[in-house]
C-alpha positions as a printed Julia matrix, in Angstrom:
393×3 Matrix{Float64}:
  37.25   23.59   15.73
  40.15   22.33   13.6
  40.24   22.69    9.85
  39.64   18.93    9.31
  36.85   18.49   11.85
  33.35   17.89   10.53
  30.9    20.67   11.4
  27.98   19.6    13.51
  24.67   19.9    11.65
  22.15   22.43   12.86
  19.23   21.33   14.99
  16.63   21.35   12.2
  18.96   19.4     9.91
  19.74   16.8    12.57
  16.11   16.03   13.35
  15.31   15.66    9.61
  18.45   13.71    8.66
  18.85   11.4    11.62
  21.63    8.82   11.36
  19.72    6.22   13.37
  18.54    3.08   11.55
  16.48    0.5    13.42
  18.13   -2.94   13.59
  16.94   -5.76   11.35
  15.3    -8.85   12.74
  11.96   -7.52   13.99
   9.0    -9.76   13.13
   5.35   -9.64   14.15
   1.98  -10.74   12.8
   0.69   -7.26   11.85
   1.78   -5.77    8.55
   3.91   -2.68    9.03
   2.33    0.67    8.22
   4.5     2.39    5.62
   3.43    6.0     5.21
   4.8     7.82    2.19
   4.17   10.45   -0.38
   7.82   10.74   -1.38
   9.65    7.47   -2.04
  13.46    7.52   -1.91
  15.82    6.16   -4.59
  19.42    5.09   -4.05
  20.6     6.96   -7.14
  19.46    8.55  -10.39
  19.86    5.3   -12.32
  17.52    3.49   -9.93
  15.01    6.33  -10.19
  14.95    6.18  -13.99
  14.7     2.4   -14.15
  11.85    1.92  -11.72
   8.32    1.35  -13.06
   5.23    1.79  -10.94
   3.11   -0.43  -13.19
   4.64   -3.85  -12.5
   4.74   -3.33   -8.71
   8.29   -4.68   -8.54
   9.48   -1.45   -6.89
   8.22    1.77   -5.36
   8.14    5.17   -7.07
   5.62    7.39   -5.28
   3.18    6.99   -2.42
   0.18    7.34   -4.73
   1.19    4.11   -6.46
   1.57    2.16   -3.24
   3.79    1.15   -0.35
   4.52   -2.31    1.08
   1.36   -1.91    3.17
  -1.01   -1.34    0.26
   0.74   -3.9    -1.98
   0.11   -6.5     0.74
  -3.59   -5.71    0.99
  -3.98   -5.75   -2.79
  -2.31   -9.16   -3.0
  -4.51  -10.62   -0.27
  -7.71   -9.27   -1.81
  -6.73  -10.74   -5.17
  -6.14  -14.09   -3.47
  -9.6   -14.02   -1.85
 -11.23  -13.52   -5.25
  -8.82  -15.96   -6.96
  -7.63  -13.08   -9.12
  -4.22  -11.83  -10.22
  -4.29   -8.02   -9.94
  -5.87   -5.56   -7.5
  -6.05   -1.78   -7.26
  -7.25    0.11   -4.18
  -9.54    3.13   -4.42
 -10.79    5.68   -1.86
 -14.31    4.15   -1.76
 -16.58    1.58   -3.38
 -18.03    4.26   -5.63
 -14.49    5.24   -6.63
 -13.93    1.61   -7.68
 -17.01    1.81   -9.91
 -15.69    5.11  -11.29
 -12.34    3.52  -12.05
 -13.95    0.77  -14.13
 -16.17    3.22  -16.01
 -13.3     5.6   -16.75
 -11.02    2.77  -17.88
 -13.43    1.16  -20.34
 -15.99    3.76  -21.45
 -15.67    6.82  -23.65
 -17.97    9.13  -25.59
 -20.09    7.17  -28.05
 -19.91    3.89  -26.1
 -22.91    1.99  -24.72
 -23.14    0.42  -21.25
 -25.79   -1.91  -19.79
 -26.63   -1.53  -16.1
 -29.1    -3.55  -14.0
 -32.18   -1.66  -12.91
 -31.55   -2.68   -9.28
 -28.05   -1.18   -9.23
 -26.55    0.6    -6.2
 -28.07    4.11   -6.17
 -24.86    6.18   -6.49
 -23.76    3.93   -9.37
 -27.02    4.69  -11.17
 -26.54    8.4   -10.54
 -23.02    8.2   -11.98
 -24.32    6.39  -15.07
 -26.91    9.11  -15.63
 -24.11   11.69  -15.29
 -21.99    9.85  -17.85
 -24.96    9.92  -20.19
 -25.77   13.62  -19.68
 -22.26   15.03  -19.66
 -19.95   12.59  -21.44
 -21.95   11.09  -24.3
 -22.05    7.53  -22.97
 -25.27    5.73  -23.88
 -26.81    3.98  -20.85
 -29.55    1.38  -20.78
 -31.02   -0.19  -17.64
 -32.01   -3.84  -17.87
 -34.15   -6.25  -15.85
 -31.71   -7.87  -13.38
 -33.39  -11.26  -13.99
 -32.95  -11.07  -17.77
 -30.26  -13.76  -17.89
 -29.35  -14.88  -21.42
 -31.96  -12.47  -22.77
 -29.44   -9.67  -22.35
 -28.06  -10.69  -25.75
 -30.93   -8.79  -27.38
 -29.8    -5.56  -25.67
 -26.16   -5.7   -26.75
 -25.42   -3.14  -29.46
 -22.45   -2.66  -31.75
 -21.04    0.0   -29.41
 -21.73   -1.87  -26.15
 -18.44   -1.99  -24.27
 -19.41   -2.93  -20.74
 -22.15   -4.75  -18.82
 -22.47   -4.17  -15.1
 -23.93   -6.84  -12.81
 -24.82   -6.62   -9.13
 -25.27   -9.98   -7.42
 -27.66   -9.62   -5.78
 -29.13   -6.11   -5.95
 -28.2    -4.53   -2.63
 -31.7    -3.2    -1.92
 -34.28   -5.34   -3.73
 -32.09   -8.47   -3.66
 -32.77  -10.01   -7.08
 -30.11  -12.62   -7.88
 -29.0   -12.46  -11.53
 -27.84  -15.37  -13.69
 -24.26  -14.19  -13.94
 -22.93  -17.08  -16.09
 -25.72  -16.56  -18.66
 -25.05  -12.82  -18.85
 -21.3   -13.4   -19.19
 -21.78  -15.98  -21.96
 -23.97  -13.58  -23.95
 -21.54  -10.71  -23.39
 -18.41  -12.63  -24.34
 -20.06  -13.93  -27.51
 -20.12  -10.28  -28.62
 -16.75   -9.27  -27.19
 -18.24   -7.27  -24.31
 -16.71   -7.04  -20.83
 -18.66   -7.88  -17.68
 -17.98   -6.07  -14.4
 -19.49   -7.34  -11.16
 -20.21   -5.52   -7.92
 -19.39   -8.42   -5.6
 -19.7    -6.48   -2.35
 -22.73   -8.42   -1.04
 -20.83  -11.72   -0.98
 -17.52  -10.13    0.11
 -15.77  -12.39   -2.39
 -16.21  -15.37   -0.05
 -19.67  -16.58   -1.12
 -19.53  -16.15   -4.9
 -16.62  -17.2    -7.11
 -17.06  -14.48   -9.69
 -14.18  -15.28  -12.04
 -15.18  -18.93  -12.18
 -18.67  -17.79  -13.26
 -17.3   -15.77  -16.17
 -16.84  -12.24  -14.8
 -13.98  -10.14  -16.22
 -13.69   -7.42  -13.57
 -14.7    -7.47   -9.9
 -15.21   -4.41   -7.73
 -15.67   -4.46   -4.0
 -16.58   -1.87   -1.39
 -14.05   -2.74    1.31
 -16.05   -0.39    3.52
 -18.29   -3.39    4.25
 -17.2    -6.85    5.43
 -13.47   -6.53    4.76
 -13.25   -3.52    7.07
 -15.88   -4.82    9.46
 -15.73   -1.8    11.74
 -17.96    0.8    10.02
 -14.97    3.14   10.12
 -13.18    2.84    6.74
 -14.0     4.07    3.23
 -12.19    2.03    0.59
 -12.78    0.09   -2.6
 -10.96   -2.4    -4.78
 -10.95   -3.5    -8.41
  -9.68   -7.02   -9.13
  -8.85   -8.7   -12.44
  -7.09  -11.73  -13.86
  -6.24  -10.33  -17.3
  -2.99   -8.38  -17.74
  -4.33   -6.15  -20.52
  -7.42   -5.19  -18.51
  -5.25   -4.46  -15.49
  -3.01   -2.17  -17.56
  -6.01   -0.1   -18.65
  -7.23    0.07  -15.06
  -3.77    1.1   -13.84
  -3.57    3.96  -16.32
  -7.04    5.22  -15.34
  -6.12    4.83  -11.66
  -3.0     6.97  -12.19
  -4.81    9.63  -14.22
  -7.64    9.91  -11.71
  -5.1    10.31   -8.92
  -6.71    7.71   -6.69
  -4.84    7.03   -3.47
  -5.64    5.55   -0.06
  -4.25    6.22    3.39
  -2.01    3.52    4.86
  -3.66    3.73    8.27
  -6.96    2.77    6.61
  -5.21    0.02    4.65
  -3.87   -1.34    7.93
  -7.36   -1.41    9.45
  -8.59   -3.57    6.58
  -5.53   -5.81    6.81
  -6.07   -6.2    10.54
  -9.62   -7.45   10.04
  -9.12   -9.7     7.02
  -8.16  -12.81    9.04
 -11.64  -12.86   10.62
 -13.51  -12.1     7.37
 -14.91  -15.61    6.87
 -15.82  -16.05   10.55
 -17.64  -12.72   10.68
 -19.39  -13.29    7.34
 -20.65  -16.67    8.54
 -21.87  -15.17   11.82
 -23.77  -12.42    9.97
 -25.2   -15.06    7.63
 -26.37  -17.42   10.37
 -28.11  -14.7    12.35
 -29.66  -13.07    9.26
 -31.18  -16.34    8.07
 -32.76  -16.94   11.46
 -34.23  -13.45   11.56
 -35.38  -13.56    7.93
 -37.08  -16.93    8.5
 -38.79  -15.56   11.62
 -40.05  -12.57    9.63
 -41.71  -14.85    7.04
 -44.25  -15.77    9.73
 -45.07  -12.21   10.74
 -48.44  -10.96    9.45
 -47.04   -7.44    9.04
 -44.57   -8.66    6.39
 -45.81   -9.65    2.92
 -42.47  -10.85    1.54
 -38.93  -11.44    2.78
 -36.34  -10.65    0.13
 -33.47  -12.83    1.31
 -31.69  -14.77   -1.47
 -31.62  -17.94    0.64
 -35.43  -17.93    0.96
 -37.88  -18.99   -1.78
 -39.71  -15.64   -1.97
 -36.61  -13.85   -3.23
 -36.43  -13.39   -7.02
 -33.54  -15.46   -8.33
 -33.47  -17.77   -5.29
 -32.8   -20.78   -7.54
 -29.78  -19.0    -9.03
 -28.48  -18.26   -5.53
 -28.82  -21.96   -4.63
 -26.88  -22.93   -7.73
 -24.06  -20.38   -7.63
 -23.56  -19.09   -4.07
 -22.13  -20.66   -0.92
 -23.37  -18.09    1.6
 -25.51  -15.02    2.12
 -24.05  -12.6     4.65
 -26.19  -10.27    6.74
 -28.05   -8.02    4.27
 -31.67   -8.56    3.23
 -34.92   -6.63    2.76
 -38.61   -7.06    3.55
 -41.82   -5.76    2.05
 -44.46   -4.68    4.53
 -48.11   -5.52    3.99
 -49.58   -2.9     1.66
 -52.08   -1.8     4.32
 -49.21   -0.11    6.17
 -48.3     3.3     4.78
 -45.02    5.16    4.92
 -45.91    6.93    8.15
 -46.38    3.59    9.88
 -43.24    1.94    8.51
 -41.21    5.03    9.35
 -42.52    4.75   12.89
 -41.44    1.11   12.92
 -37.89    2.07   11.91
 -37.74    4.92   14.41
 -38.94    2.59   17.18
 -36.05    0.16   16.82
 -33.52    0.3    19.65
 -30.65   -1.99   18.68
 -30.98   -1.37   14.95
 -29.61    2.03   14.05
 -30.68    4.11   11.06
 -27.9     4.32    8.5
 -26.56    3.17    5.14
 -23.92    0.51    4.45
 -23.5    -2.93    5.99
 -20.92   -5.45    7.11
 -20.16   -3.92   10.51
 -20.8    -5.31   13.98
 -23.81   -3.01   14.52
 -27.2    -3.82   13.03
 -28.81   -1.27   10.72
 -32.24   -0.67    9.23
 -33.36    1.77    6.55
 -36.57    2.32    4.52
 -36.52    2.95    0.78
 -38.87    4.74   -1.6
 -38.55    2.2    -4.39
 -40.79    4.07   -6.85
 -38.07    6.72   -7.12
 -35.22    4.23   -7.45
 -36.42    1.8   -10.1
 -37.65    2.16  -13.67
 -40.42   -0.39  -13.22
 -41.24   -1.19   -9.61
 -44.65   -2.77   -9.1
 -44.31   -4.56   -5.76
 -46.9    -3.35   -3.22
 -45.8    -2.34    0.25
 -42.92   -0.35    1.72
 -39.44   -1.89    1.42
 -37.19   -1.84    4.48
 -33.63   -3.17    4.42
 -31.91   -4.83    7.36
 -28.2    -5.29    8.0
 -27.86   -7.95   10.66
 -24.83   -7.26   12.81
 -23.12   -9.39   15.44
 -25.48   -8.81   18.36
 -27.32  -11.78   19.88
 -29.94  -12.98   17.41
 -32.75  -13.23   19.94
 -32.14   -9.67   21.11
 -32.47   -8.45   17.51
 -35.69  -10.42   17.04
 -37.09   -8.95   20.24
 -36.18   -5.46   19.02
 -37.98   -5.99   15.7
 -40.97   -7.48   17.5
 -41.42   -4.5    19.81
 -41.09   -2.12   16.84
 -43.68   -4.07   14.83
 -46.11   -3.51   17.68
 -46.01    0.22   16.96
 -47.55   -0.27   13.51
 -51.03   -0.45   15.05
Protein backbone atom coordinates (compact mmCIF):
# COMPACT_ATOMS: atom_id res chain seq x y z
CA UNK A 1 0.00 0.00 0.00
CA UNK A 2 1.44 3.39 -0.99
CA UNK A 3 1.80 6.25 1.45
CA UNK A 4 -1.06 8.21 -0.19
CA UNK A 5 -3.53 5.35 -0.54
CA UNK A 6 -6.57 5.36 1.71
CA UNK A 7 -6.69 2.43 4.14
CA UNK A 8 -9.64 0.14 3.73
CA UNK A 9 -11.96 0.23 6.75
CA UNK A 10 -12.29 -2.88 8.86
CA UNK A 11 -15.26 -5.16 8.43
CA UNK A 12 -17.20 -3.93 11.47
CA UNK A 13 -16.64 -0.30 10.46
CA UNK A 14 -17.74 -0.91 6.88
CA UNK A 15 -21.03 -2.54 7.83
CA UNK A 16 -21.83 0.31 10.27
CA UNK A 17 -20.66 3.18 8.04
CA UNK A 18 -21.88 2.05 4.64
CA UNK A 19 -21.40 4.53 1.79
CA UNK A 20 -24.56 3.42 -0.01
CA UNK A 21 -27.45 5.90 -0.19
CA UNK A 22 -30.72 4.85 -1.81
CA UNK A 23 -31.66 6.95 -4.85
CA UNK A 24 -34.35 9.62 -4.60
CA UNK A 25 -37.61 9.33 -6.46
CA UNK A 26 -39.34 6.45 -4.67
CA UNK A 27 -43.03 7.08 -3.97
CA UNK A 28 -45.77 4.82 -2.62
CA UNK A 29 -49.04 5.15 -0.72
CA UNK A 30 -47.78 3.78 2.62
CA UNK A 31 -45.93 6.12 4.95
CA UNK A 32 -42.33 5.09 5.43
CA UNK A 33 -41.38 3.56 8.77
CA UNK A 34 -38.57 5.65 10.25
CA UNK A 35 -37.07 3.87 13.24
CA UNK A 36 -34.80 5.94 15.45
CA UNK A 37 -33.56 6.52 18.93
CA UNK A 38 -30.56 8.56 17.81
CA UNK A 39 -31.25 11.32 15.28
CA UNK A 40 -28.30 12.63 13.25
CA UNK A 41 -27.32 16.29 12.82
CA UNK A 42 -25.26 17.73 9.97
CA UNK A 43 -23.10 19.77 12.36
CA UNK A 44 -22.91 21.18 15.88
CA UNK A 45 -24.66 24.40 14.86
CA UNK A 46 -27.65 22.45 13.54
CA UNK A 47 -27.75 20.38 16.72
CA UNK A 48 -27.84 23.46 18.95
CA UNK A 49 -30.45 25.27 16.89
CA UNK A 50 -32.98 22.47 16.61
CA UNK A 51 -36.03 22.47 18.90
CA UNK A 52 -38.15 19.41 19.49
CA UNK A 53 -41.17 21.45 20.61
CA UNK A 54 -42.20 23.08 17.33
CA UNK A 55 -41.84 19.86 15.30
CA UNK A 56 -39.99 21.69 12.54
CA UNK A 57 -37.03 19.32 12.89
CA UNK A 58 -35.95 16.10 14.57
CA UNK A 59 -33.80 15.84 17.70
CA UNK A 60 -34.34 12.42 19.27
CA UNK A 61 -36.51 9.40 18.57
CA UNK A 62 -38.55 9.94 21.73
CA UNK A 63 -39.83 13.23 20.30
CA UNK A 64 -40.83 11.71 16.98
CA UNK A 65 -39.82 10.72 13.47
CA UNK A 66 -41.51 11.49 10.13
CA UNK A 67 -43.70 8.44 10.75
CA UNK A 68 -45.11 9.60 14.08
CA UNK A 69 -45.38 13.24 12.97
CA UNK A 70 -47.56 12.06 10.09
CA UNK A 71 -49.90 10.09 12.33
CA UNK A 72 -50.17 12.97 14.79
CA UNK A 73 -51.07 15.38 11.99
CA UNK A 74 -53.74 13.06 10.60
CA UNK A 75 -55.31 12.44 14.00
CA UNK A 76 -55.45 16.18 14.64
CA UNK A 77 -57.17 16.62 11.27
CA UNK A 78 -59.80 13.99 12.13
CA UNK A 79 -60.68 15.85 15.33
CA UNK A 80 -60.37 19.27 13.63
CA UNK A 81 -57.58 20.09 16.07
CA UNK A 82 -54.15 21.67 15.72
CA UNK A 83 -51.76 19.62 17.89
CA UNK A 84 -51.43 15.93 18.73
CA UNK A 85 -49.14 13.90 20.97
CA UNK A 86 -48.90 10.10 20.88
CA UNK A 87 -48.71 7.99 24.04
CA UNK A 88 -48.07 4.28 24.68
CA UNK A 89 -51.75 3.60 25.53
CA UNK A 90 -55.12 5.24 26.12
CA UNK A 91 -54.47 5.22 29.86
CA UNK A 92 -51.12 6.90 29.21
CA UNK A 93 -53.00 9.65 27.36
CA UNK A 94 -55.20 10.17 30.43
CA UNK A 95 -52.06 10.22 32.57
CA UNK A 96 -50.49 12.84 30.33
CA UNK A 97 -53.46 15.18 30.76
CA UNK A 98 -53.56 14.69 34.53
CA UNK A 99 -49.82 15.25 34.93
CA UNK A 100 -49.87 18.34 32.71
CA UNK A 101 -52.72 20.15 34.46
CA UNK A 102 -53.00 18.85 38.04
CA UNK A 103 -50.76 19.28 41.05
CA UNK A 104 -51.00 18.87 44.81
CA UNK A 105 -53.86 20.96 46.21
CA UNK A 106 -55.85 21.01 42.96
CA UNK A 107 -59.39 19.67 42.53
CA UNK A 108 -60.62 17.55 39.60
CA UNK A 109 -64.17 16.49 38.69
CA UNK A 110 -64.62 13.04 37.13
CA UNK A 111 -67.85 11.38 35.92
CA UNK A 112 -69.01 8.46 38.01
CA UNK A 113 -69.24 6.29 34.87
CA UNK A 114 -65.60 6.87 33.94
CA UNK A 115 -63.35 4.17 32.41
CA UNK A 116 -62.26 1.93 35.30
CA UNK A 117 -58.46 2.43 35.09
CA UNK A 118 -59.02 6.20 34.88
CA UNK A 119 -61.01 6.03 38.13
CA UNK A 120 -58.27 3.98 39.74
CA UNK A 121 -55.68 6.55 38.67
CA UNK A 122 -57.79 9.38 40.10
CA UNK A 123 -58.02 7.56 43.43
CA UNK A 124 -54.22 7.13 43.34
CA UNK A 125 -53.74 10.85 42.67
CA UNK A 126 -55.94 11.55 45.67
CA UNK A 127 -54.19 9.10 48.01
CA UNK A 128 -50.60 9.75 47.05
CA UNK A 129 -50.36 13.19 45.44
CA UNK A 130 -52.82 15.41 47.29
CA UNK A 131 -55.20 15.99 44.39
CA UNK A 132 -58.82 16.35 45.52
CA UNK A 133 -61.16 14.17 43.43
CA UNK A 134 -64.94 14.30 43.23
CA UNK A 135 -67.11 11.98 41.14
CA UNK A 136 -70.21 13.50 39.59
CA UNK A 137 -73.43 12.22 38.02
CA UNK A 138 -72.64 11.93 34.28
CA UNK A 139 -76.08 13.37 33.47
CA UNK A 140 -75.57 16.47 35.64
CA UNK A 141 -75.24 18.85 32.68
CA UNK A 142 -75.20 22.53 33.66
CA UNK A 143 -75.64 21.49 37.29
CA UNK A 144 -71.92 20.79 37.43
CA UNK A 145 -71.46 24.50 38.14
CA UNK A 146 -72.41 23.83 41.76
CA UNK A 147 -69.50 21.36 42.11
CA UNK A 148 -66.78 23.67 40.79
CA UNK A 149 -64.54 24.91 43.59
CA UNK A 150 -61.91 27.64 43.71
CA UNK A 151 -59.17 25.05 43.19
CA UNK A 152 -60.94 23.07 40.44
CA UNK A 153 -58.53 22.87 37.53
CA UNK A 154 -59.93 20.13 35.33
CA UNK A 155 -63.22 18.42 34.50
CA UNK A 156 -63.15 15.06 32.76
CA UNK A 157 -66.02 13.93 30.53
CA UNK A 158 -66.61 10.56 28.90
CA UNK A 159 -69.14 10.61 26.07
CA UNK A 160 -70.77 8.22 26.54
CA UNK A 161 -69.64 6.16 29.53
CA UNK A 162 -67.96 3.11 28.00
CA UNK A 163 -69.80 0.60 30.19
CA UNK A 164 -73.12 2.07 31.33
CA UNK A 165 -73.46 4.32 28.25
CA UNK A 166 -74.92 7.52 29.74
CA UNK A 167 -74.54 10.38 27.26
CA UNK A 168 -73.53 13.65 28.98
CA UNK A 169 -74.48 17.17 27.92
CA UNK A 170 -70.97 18.17 26.93
CA UNK A 171 -71.78 21.74 25.78
CA UNK A 172 -73.55 22.50 29.10
CA UNK A 173 -70.62 21.14 31.13
CA UNK A 174 -68.12 23.11 29.04
CA UNK A 175 -70.10 26.34 29.40
CA UNK A 176 -70.21 25.97 33.18
CA UNK A 177 -66.51 25.10 33.33
CA UNK A 178 -65.33 27.94 31.10
CA UNK A 179 -67.38 30.46 33.09
CA UNK A 180 -65.07 29.61 36.00
CA UNK A 181 -61.86 29.26 34.00
CA UNK A 182 -61.76 25.46 34.26
CA UNK A 183 -60.49 23.16 31.50
CA UNK A 184 -62.58 20.30 30.10
CA UNK A 185 -60.94 17.09 28.87
CA UNK A 186 -62.95 14.53 26.92
CA UNK A 187 -62.39 10.83 26.45
CA UNK A 188 -63.66 10.65 22.86
CA UNK A 189 -62.70 7.03 22.24
CA UNK A 190 -66.29 5.75 21.85
CA UNK A 191 -66.95 7.97 18.83
CA UNK A 192 -63.41 7.60 17.42
CA UNK A 193 -63.48 11.32 16.65
CA UNK A 194 -65.76 10.69 13.66
CA UNK A 195 -69.18 10.80 15.37
CA UNK A 196 -68.74 13.66 17.83
CA UNK A 197 -67.15 17.03 17.02
CA UNK A 198 -65.70 17.64 20.46
CA UNK A 199 -63.97 20.97 19.89
CA UNK A 200 -67.08 22.42 18.28
CA UNK A 201 -69.01 21.43 21.44
CA UNK A 202 -66.62 23.32 23.71
CA UNK A 203 -64.02 20.74 24.78
CA UNK A 204 -60.45 21.97 25.42
CA UNK A 205 -58.52 18.69 25.32
CA UNK A 206 -59.38 15.40 23.60
CA UNK A 207 -57.85 12.04 24.41
CA UNK A 208 -58.29 8.91 22.37
CA UNK A 209 -57.36 5.28 22.84
CA UNK A 210 -56.02 4.48 19.37
CA UNK A 211 -56.08 0.86 20.50
CA UNK A 212 -59.73 0.84 19.40
CA UNK A 213 -61.13 1.93 16.03
CA UNK A 214 -58.06 3.73 14.69
CA UNK A 215 -55.99 0.56 15.01
CA UNK A 216 -58.88 -1.73 14.14
CA UNK A 217 -56.86 -4.91 14.52
CA UNK A 218 -56.87 -5.61 18.29
CA UNK A 219 -53.08 -5.65 18.09
CA UNK A 220 -51.85 -2.15 19.02
CA UNK A 221 -51.64 -0.23 22.30
CA UNK A 222 -51.52 3.51 21.72
CA UNK A 223 -53.17 6.75 22.78
CA UNK A 224 -53.34 10.35 21.64
CA UNK A 225 -53.99 13.76 23.16
CA UNK A 226 -55.26 16.47 20.81
CA UNK A 227 -55.65 20.22 21.36
CA UNK A 228 -56.23 23.44 19.46
CA UNK A 229 -54.63 25.84 21.94
CA UNK A 230 -50.88 26.51 21.70
CA UNK A 231 -50.43 27.17 25.43
CA UNK A 232 -52.22 23.95 26.40
CA UNK A 233 -50.13 22.02 23.89
CA UNK A 234 -46.91 23.44 25.37
CA UNK A 235 -47.87 22.20 28.83
CA UNK A 236 -48.74 18.79 27.40
CA UNK A 237 -45.44 18.65 25.50
CA UNK A 238 -43.42 19.35 28.63
CA UNK A 239 -45.29 16.67 30.60
CA UNK A 240 -44.88 14.26 27.66
CA UNK A 241 -41.11 14.86 27.66
CA UNK A 242 -40.76 14.54 31.43
CA UNK A 243 -42.79 11.35 31.56
CA UNK A 244 -40.63 9.89 28.80
CA UNK A 245 -43.57 8.73 26.71
CA UNK A 246 -42.62 7.18 23.39
CA UNK A 247 -44.23 4.86 20.85
CA UNK A 248 -42.79 2.31 18.45
CA UNK A 249 -42.83 3.26 14.77
CA UNK A 250 -44.00 -0.18 13.70
CA UNK A 251 -47.12 0.34 15.83
CA UNK A 252 -47.52 3.86 14.44
CA UNK A 253 -47.41 2.40 10.94
CA UNK A 254 -50.15 -0.10 11.79
CA UNK A 255 -52.45 2.74 12.86
CA UNK A 256 -51.54 4.77 9.77
CA UNK A 257 -52.26 1.76 7.56
CA UNK A 258 -55.78 1.41 8.95
CA UNK A 259 -56.80 5.07 9.15
CA UNK A 260 -58.08 5.28 5.54
CA UNK A 261 -60.81 2.73 6.37
CA UNK A 262 -61.71 4.25 9.76
CA UNK A 263 -65.03 5.78 8.66
CA UNK A 264 -66.05 2.71 6.65
CA UNK A 265 -65.32 0.35 9.54
CA UNK A 266 -66.97 2.62 12.11
CA UNK A 267 -70.13 2.77 9.99
CA UNK A 268 -70.15 -1.01 9.56
CA UNK A 269 -69.81 -1.55 13.32
CA UNK A 270 -72.57 1.02 13.88
CA UNK A 271 -75.02 -0.49 11.40
CA UNK A 272 -74.64 -4.01 12.76
CA UNK A 273 -74.74 -2.91 16.41
CA UNK A 274 -77.98 -0.98 15.94
CA UNK A 275 -79.64 -4.01 14.35
CA UNK A 276 -78.52 -6.29 17.17
CA UNK A 277 -79.42 -3.78 19.88
CA UNK A 278 -82.90 -3.29 18.38
CA UNK A 279 -83.37 -7.07 18.22
CA UNK A 280 -82.39 -7.36 21.88
CA UNK A 281 -85.08 -4.85 22.92
CA UNK A 282 -87.66 -7.52 22.07
CA UNK A 283 -86.02 -10.32 24.03
CA UNK A 284 -87.78 -11.14 27.32
CA UNK A 285 -84.44 -11.95 28.97
CA UNK A 286 -83.30 -8.33 28.55
CA UNK A 287 -84.83 -5.56 30.69
CA UNK A 288 -83.01 -2.63 29.07
CA UNK A 289 -80.71 -2.01 26.12
CA UNK A 290 -78.17 0.72 26.85
CA UNK A 291 -77.38 1.89 23.34
CA UNK A 292 -77.23 5.69 22.90
CA UNK A 293 -79.24 5.52 19.68
CA UNK A 294 -82.16 3.82 21.47
CA UNK A 295 -84.67 5.58 23.75
CA UNK A 296 -83.93 3.47 26.85
CA UNK A 297 -80.38 4.79 27.08
CA UNK A 298 -79.89 7.67 29.55
CA UNK A 299 -78.98 10.78 27.59
CA UNK A 300 -80.46 9.47 24.32
CA UNK A 301 -81.84 12.94 23.50
CA UNK A 302 -78.36 14.42 23.92
CA UNK A 303 -76.95 11.78 21.58
CA UNK A 304 -79.59 12.67 18.97
CA UNK A 305 -78.68 16.33 19.25
CA UNK A 306 -74.88 16.12 19.27
CA UNK A 307 -73.72 12.86 17.65
CA UNK A 308 -73.69 11.64 14.05
CA UNK A 309 -73.03 7.95 14.73
CA UNK A 310 -72.70 5.28 17.39
CA UNK A 311 -70.07 2.67 16.57
CA UNK A 312 -70.24 -0.89 17.83
CA UNK A 313 -70.19 -0.68 21.65
CA UNK A 314 -73.29 -0.97 23.83
CA UNK A 315 -74.54 -2.74 26.96
CA UNK A 316 -77.66 -4.56 28.14
CA UNK A 317 -79.26 -5.19 31.50
CA UNK A 318 -80.63 -8.67 32.03
CA UNK A 319 -83.96 -9.23 33.73
CA UNK A 320 -83.37 -9.15 37.49
CA UNK A 321 -84.62 -12.73 37.85
CA UNK A 322 -81.36 -13.92 36.27
CA UNK A 323 -78.46 -14.07 38.71
CA UNK A 324 -74.74 -13.82 38.05
CA UNK A 325 -74.34 -17.57 37.63
CA UNK A 326 -76.87 -17.56 34.81
CA UNK A 327 -75.51 -14.50 33.00
CA UNK A 328 -71.97 -15.85 33.32
CA UNK A 329 -73.21 -19.04 31.69
CA UNK A 330 -74.72 -16.94 28.91
CA UNK A 331 -71.37 -15.25 28.25
CA UNK A 332 -69.46 -18.52 28.40
CA UNK A 333 -71.92 -20.09 25.93
CA UNK A 334 -71.26 -17.56 23.18
CA UNK A 335 -69.27 -18.93 20.25
CA UNK A 336 -68.53 -15.99 17.96
CA UNK A 337 -68.33 -13.44 20.76
CA UNK A 338 -65.08 -13.80 22.65
CA UNK A 339 -64.52 -12.80 26.27
CA UNK A 340 -62.22 -9.80 26.49
CA UNK A 341 -61.87 -6.08 27.12
CA UNK A 342 -61.55 -3.28 24.56
CA UNK A 343 -63.46 -2.74 21.33
CA UNK A 344 -63.11 -1.47 17.79
CA UNK A 345 -61.60 -4.61 16.27
CA UNK A 346 -63.04 -6.96 13.68
CA UNK A 347 -63.88 -9.62 16.30
CA UNK A 348 -66.97 -9.33 18.46
CA UNK A 349 -66.53 -9.29 22.24
CA UNK A 350 -68.75 -9.68 25.29
CA UNK A 351 -68.01 -9.11 28.96
CA UNK A 352 -70.08 -8.97 32.18
CA UNK A 353 -69.59 -6.26 34.79
CA UNK A 354 -70.21 -6.09 38.53
CA UNK A 355 -71.55 -2.56 38.52
CA UNK A 356 -72.03 -2.32 42.29
CA UNK A 357 -68.24 -2.32 42.65
CA UNK A 358 -67.65 0.19 39.86
CA UNK A 359 -70.09 2.99 40.61
CA UNK A 360 -70.75 5.20 43.61
CA UNK A 361 -74.52 5.00 43.24
CA UNK A 362 -75.71 2.18 41.00
CA UNK A 363 -79.35 1.23 41.51
CA UNK A 364 -80.29 -0.46 38.23
CA UNK A 365 -81.53 -4.04 38.77
CA UNK A 366 -80.09 -6.87 36.73
CA UNK A 367 -76.63 -7.88 35.55
CA UNK A 368 -74.95 -5.60 32.99
CA UNK A 369 -73.23 -7.22 30.01
CA UNK A 370 -71.36 -5.19 27.39
CA UNK A 371 -71.14 -6.11 23.72
CA UNK A 372 -68.61 -5.00 21.13
CA UNK A 373 -70.09 -5.74 17.74
CA UNK A 374 -67.36 -6.64 15.28
CA UNK A 375 -67.45 -7.09 11.52
CA UNK A 376 -68.94 -10.58 11.34
CA UNK A 377 -72.28 -11.09 9.58
CA UNK A 378 -75.01 -9.55 11.70
CA UNK A 379 -77.37 -12.51 11.48
CA UNK A 380 -74.63 -14.88 12.61
CA UNK A 381 -74.04 -12.72 15.69
CA UNK A 382 -77.78 -12.63 16.45
CA UNK A 383 -77.95 -16.41 16.14
CA UNK A 384 -74.99 -16.73 18.52
CA UNK A 385 -76.67 -14.51 21.13
CA UNK A 386 -79.94 -16.38 20.70
CA UNK A 387 -78.41 -19.79 21.35
CA UNK A 388 -76.59 -18.41 24.41
CA UNK A 389 -79.80 -16.88 25.78
CA UNK A 390 -81.34 -20.33 25.66
CA UNK A 391 -78.86 -21.47 28.31
CA UNK A 392 -80.30 -19.07 30.89
CA UNK A 393 -83.11 -21.53 31.66
